[in-house]
C-alpha positions as CSV (number, residue, x, y, z in Angstrom):
1,X,-30.9,7.3,25.8
2,X,-34.3,7.8,23.4
3,X,-35.6,11.0,24.6
4,X,-39.6,11.2,24.3
5,X,-42.4,10.3,21.3
6,X,-43.6,13.9,20.6
7,X,-48.0,14.8,20.2
8,X,-49.3,18.4,19.8
9,X,-52.7,19.4,19.8
10,X,-54.1,22.8,20.8
11,X,-57.4,23.0,22.4
12,X,-58.3,26.2,24.5
13,X,-55.6,27.4,25.0
14,X,-53.3,23.9,26.0
15,X,-50.5,22.9,23.9
16,X,-48.4,20.7,23.3
17,X,-45.5,18.5,20.9
18,X,-46.1,17.6,16.6
19,X,-48.8,19.1,14.7
20,X,-51.2,21.4,15.7
21,X,-54.9,20.7,14.8
22,X,-57.7,24.1,15.7
23,X,-60.9,22.7,16.4
24,X,-63.8,25.0,16.0
25,X,-67.0,26.5,17.7
26,X,-70.2,26.0,17.2
27,X,-71.5,29.5,17.6
28,X,-68.8,32.5,16.4
29,X,-65.8,33.7,18.7
30,X,-64.5,36.6,18.1
31,X,-61.8,38.5,19.4
32,X,-61.6,41.8,20.4
33,X,-57.8,42.9,21.6
34,X,-57.1,46.7,21.7
35,X,-53.6,47.5,21.1
36,X,-51.4,49.4,23.5
37,X,-48.3,49.7,24.9
38,X,-48.0,47.8,27.1
39,X,-46.8,44.1,27.4
40,X,-50.2,41.4,27.5
41,X,-49.3,38.1,29.5
42,X,-50.9,35.1,27.1
43,X,-53.6,32.9,28.0
44,X,-51.7,29.8,29.9
45,X,-50.0,26.8,28.0
46,X,-50.4,23.6,28.7
47,X,-47.7,21.3,27.0
48,X,-47.5,17.5,27.4
49,X,-45.5,14.9,25.8
50,X,-45.7,11.4,25.9
51,X,-43.1,9.3,28.3
52,X,-40.8,7.7,27.2
53,X,-39.8,4.2,27.3
54,X,-36.5,4.1,27.8
55,X,-36.3,3.1,31.9
56,X,-33.4,5.1,32.9
57,X,-34.9,8.0,31.8
58,X,-35.9,9.4,35.5
59,X,-37.5,12.7,34.0
60,X,-37.6,16.0,31.5
61,X,-36.9,19.2,30.8
62,X,-37.7,22.2,29.5
63,X,-35.9,24.7,26.9
64,X,-37.4,27.6,25.3
65,X,-38.0,30.9,24.5
66,X,-38.3,34.0,22.2
67,X,-37.7,32.9,18.6
68,X,-34.8,34.9,18.0
69,X,-34.0,34.7,20.7
70,X,-30.5,34.7,22.5
71,X,-31.7,33.6,26.2
72,X,-32.7,30.4,26.5
73,X,-35.3,28.9,29.2
74,X,-34.3,25.7,30.9
75,X,-37.5,24.0,33.3
76,X,-37.1,20.6,35.4
77,X,-40.6,18.8,35.1
78,X,-38.8,15.7,36.7
79,X,-40.8,12.8,36.0
80,X,-44.2,14.6,34.3
81,X,-45.1,14.7,30.5
82,X,-46.3,18.1,31.2
83,X,-46.2,21.8,32.1
84,X,-48.0,24.9,32.6
85,X,-46.9,27.9,31.8
86,X,-48.7,31.9,32.6
87,X,-46.3,33.4,32.6
88,X,-45.8,34.4,28.6
89,X,-46.2,37.0,26.5
90,X,-49.7,36.9,24.4
91,X,-48.2,37.7,20.8
92,X,-45.4,36.5,21.1
93,X,-43.1,33.5,18.8
94,X,-41.7,31.0,21.0
95,X,-39.7,28.2,20.3
96,X,-40.4,25.1,22.5
97,X,-37.3,21.6,22.5
98,X,-38.4,18.4,25.4
99,X,-35.1,16.1,26.8
100,X,-34.8,13.6,28.3
101,X,-32.6,12.6,31.3
102,X,-30.8,10.1,33.3
103,X,-29.8,9.6,37.1
104,X,-26.5,11.6,36.5
105,X,-28.3,14.1,35.0
106,X,-27.3,13.3,30.8
107,X,-29.5,14.4,28.6
108,X,-30.7,13.0,25.1
109,X,-31.0,15.0,22.1
110,X,-33.3,16.9,21.8
111,X,-36.9,16.7,20.4
112,X,-37.9,18.4,16.9
113,X,-38.2,22.1,17.9
114,X,-42.4,23.5,18.0
115,X,-43.2,27.3,17.2
116,X,-45.9,28.1,19.1
117,X,-47.8,32.5,19.6
118,X,-49.4,32.3,22.4
119,X,-53.2,34.4,22.2
120,X,-54.4,36.7,24.7
121,X,-57.9,34.9,24.9
122,X,-58.1,31.6,24.5
123,X,-61.1,30.1,21.9
124,X,-64.3,29.9,23.5
125,X,-66.0,26.8,24.6
126,X,-69.4,25.9,24.2
127,X,-71.8,23.2,26.7
128,X,-75.9,24.2,26.2
129,X,-77.8,22.7,29.4
130,X,-80.9,21.4,30.5
131,X,-82.6,24.4,31.8
132,X,-82.0,26.4,28.5
133,X,-79.0,27.8,29.4
134,X,-75.4,28.3,27.7
135,X,-72.4,28.4,29.0
136,X,-69.3,29.5,28.3
137,X,-65.8,29.3,29.0
138,X,-62.1,30.0,27.9
139,X,-58.7,30.9,29.3
140,X,-57.4,34.5,30.2
141,X,-53.8,35.2,31.5
142,X,-54.3,34.5,35.3
143,X,-55.7,38.1,37.2
144,X,-57.1,38.8,34.2
145,X,-60.8,41.4,33.9
146,X,-62.7,40.2,31.1
147,X,-66.1,40.8,29.3
148,X,-68.2,38.5,27.4
149,X,-70.0,40.3,25.4
150,X,-73.1,38.8,22.9
151,X,-75.6,40.3,20.5
152,X,-78.2,38.0,18.0
153,X,-77.0,39.2,14.3
154,X,-73.7,40.2,12.8
155,X,-74.8,43.0,10.5
156,X,-74.6,45.1,11.9
157,X,-73.3,43.6,15.3
158,X,-74.9,45.5,18.5
159,X,-72.8,44.3,21.2
160,X,-74.2,43.8,25.1
161,X,-72.1,42.9,28.0
162,X,-72.6,39.6,29.8
163,X,-70.6,41.0,32.2
164,X,-67.6,41.1,33.5
165,X,-65.4,38.1,34.8
166,X,-62.2,37.7,36.6
167,X,-59.8,35.2,35.4
168,X,-59.2,32.9,38.2
169,X,-55.5,31.6,39.5
170,X,-55.4,29.4,36.4
171,X,-56.8,31.5,33.6
172,X,-60.4,30.4,34.0
173,X,-62.6,33.2,33.0
174,X,-66.6,31.2,33.2
175,X,-69.5,32.6,32.6
176,X,-73.3,31.5,32.2
177,X,-76.3,33.8,29.9
178,X,-80.0,33.0,30.8
179,X,-80.8,33.0,26.8
180,X,-83.4,34.8,28.2
181,X,-86.7,35.0,25.7
182,X,-84.6,31.7,23.8
183,X,-83.8,34.1,21.3
184,X,-83.2,31.8,18.0
185,X,-79.0,32.7,17.2
186,X,-76.1,34.4,19.2
187,X,-72.5,35.1,18.9
188,X,-70.6,36.3,21.3
189,X,-67.4,37.3,22.0
190,X,-64.9,37.9,25.3
191,X,-62.9,41.0,25.2
192,X,-59.7,42.2,28.1
193,X,-60.4,45.5,28.5
């Protein structure tokens, strides 16, 4: 039995198996994370893989844990080819590998191990609207209160609040900047207070 072929990309909090790619943005993003003694939750992490061509494969199981730890978690994902993990800790290095299994629950050899350190916040995604506003979206821990700030310049930066927002049950946060007076430049950052 062959395991699945694995692919990887990172795009706004999405993670899959294979090589990591970081996408750039049109506007500068500066994420500010306050250092505290509490463990910070990470933004939701989506892992995906290509299905096995083996007709005997009936499902997949994901194994993961904190790198360097003896503890390994197993999640049976069934016949789907992706999973969203919402309970990871931010800034903690994790390992992931995948196996396929047959109807008798016999597992294939594992895929290659992939390491990933999830952030508290994903990169900001921007989309300019026809009405002149700017939509901003990013991922954060479910239920987290986030603040979106903007500045007209970074030299020196005078950050102003666009608003406080709550991450929904999927970890999605969305804001709209009305861009009053049509500034020539605008810099954004997302903050977890």
